[in-house]
C-alpha positions as CSV (number, residue, x, y, z in Angstrom):
1,X,134.2,76.2,90.3
2,X,131.6,74.9,88.3
3,X,132.8,73.0,84.9
4,X,130.2,73.4,82.3
5,X,132.0,70.6,79.9
6,X,134.2,67.7,81.1
7,X,136.6,65.5,79.0
8,X,137.0,61.9,79.7
9,X,138.1,58.4,78.7
10,X,136.8,55.0,79.2
11,X,139.0,52.9,81.9
12,X,139.5,49.5,80.1
13,X,137.9,47.7,83.2
14,X,136.3,49.9,85.1
15,X,132.8,51.6,84.5
16,X,131.8,54.0,82.3
17,X,133.0,57.3,84.0
18,X,130.6,59.6,86.4
19,X,129.9,63.3,85.2
20,X,129.9,65.4,88.5
21,X,129.0,69.2,88.5
22,X,128.7,69.6,84.9
23,X,126.3,69.8,81.9
24,X,128.0,67.1,80.2
25,X,130.9,65.2,79.4
26,X,133.0,64.1,76.4
27,X,133.7,60.4,76.5
28,X,136.4,58.5,74.2
29,X,136.1,55.4,73.9
30,X,137.1,52.3,71.2
31,X,134.5,53.1,69.0
32,X,134.7,57.1,69.0
33,X,133.7,59.9,71.1
34,X,130.2,60.4,72.6
35,X,128.3,62.5,74.4
36,X,127.2,61.9,78.3
37,X,124.6,64.0,79.9
38,X,122.2,63.4,83.0
39,X,119.5,65.1,84.5
40,X,116.5,65.0,86.0
41,X,114.2,62.6,83.8
42,X,116.9,62.3,81.1
43,X,120.1,60.2,81.1
44,X,121.9,59.6,77.9
45,X,124.9,58.4,75.9
46,X,125.5,59.3,72.4
47,X,128.1,58.9,69.5
48,X,128.8,62.1,68.4
49,X,132.1,60.9,66.2
50,X,133.2,57.5,65.2
51,X,136.7,55.9,64.8
52,X,138.9,53.0,66.3
53,X,140.7,53.7,69.0
54,X,143.0,51.0,70.0
55,X,143.2,50.1,73.5
56,X,139.8,51.5,74.9
57,X,136.8,49.7,75.4
58,X,133.6,50.1,73.2
59,X,130.7,51.8,74.5
60,X,126.9,51.4,73.8
61,X,124.5,54.2,73.1
62,X,121.5,54.4,75.0
63,X,118.9,57.1,75.7
64,X,116.9,56.9,79.0
65,X,114.1,58.6,79.9
66,X,111.3,58.6,82.6
67,X,108.6,59.9,80.9
68,X,107.0,59.4,77.5
69,X,107.7,61.8,74.8
70,X,105.3,62.4,72.0
71,X,105.7,60.3,69.0
72,X,105.8,63.2,66.7
73,X,109.0,64.6,68.6
74,X,110.6,61.8,68.3
75,X,110.4,61.4,64.9
76,X,110.9,65.2,64.1
77,X,114.4,64.4,66.0
78,X,115.1,61.5,64.9
79,X,114.2,62.9,61.1
80,X,116.6,66.2,61.7
81,X,119.4,63.5,62.8
82,X,119.2,61.0,60.0
83,X,117.5,62.8,56.9
84,X,118.0,59.9,54.5
85,X,116.3,57.0,57.0
86,X,112.9,58.4,56.7
87,X,110.6,55.2,57.4
88,X,107.2,55.1,59.4
């Protein structure tokens, strides 16, 4: 059965958990909860909630795109996500 969302915990000494047969996964780490998604051309790990969780390793967010995205689309997304941090 296809599961749309997974809920995972990053292991202390292991690699980042793989997501299979789902759209995305929430991953609990030492510095909060992250959303991980992977599809053709896009691979992301972004924070959705920050908190200190003792005993788990921290994660570093990333976005990996296989093609270039127009600057105006990126700026539009960034301004909606961080409305107080508008810079050129």
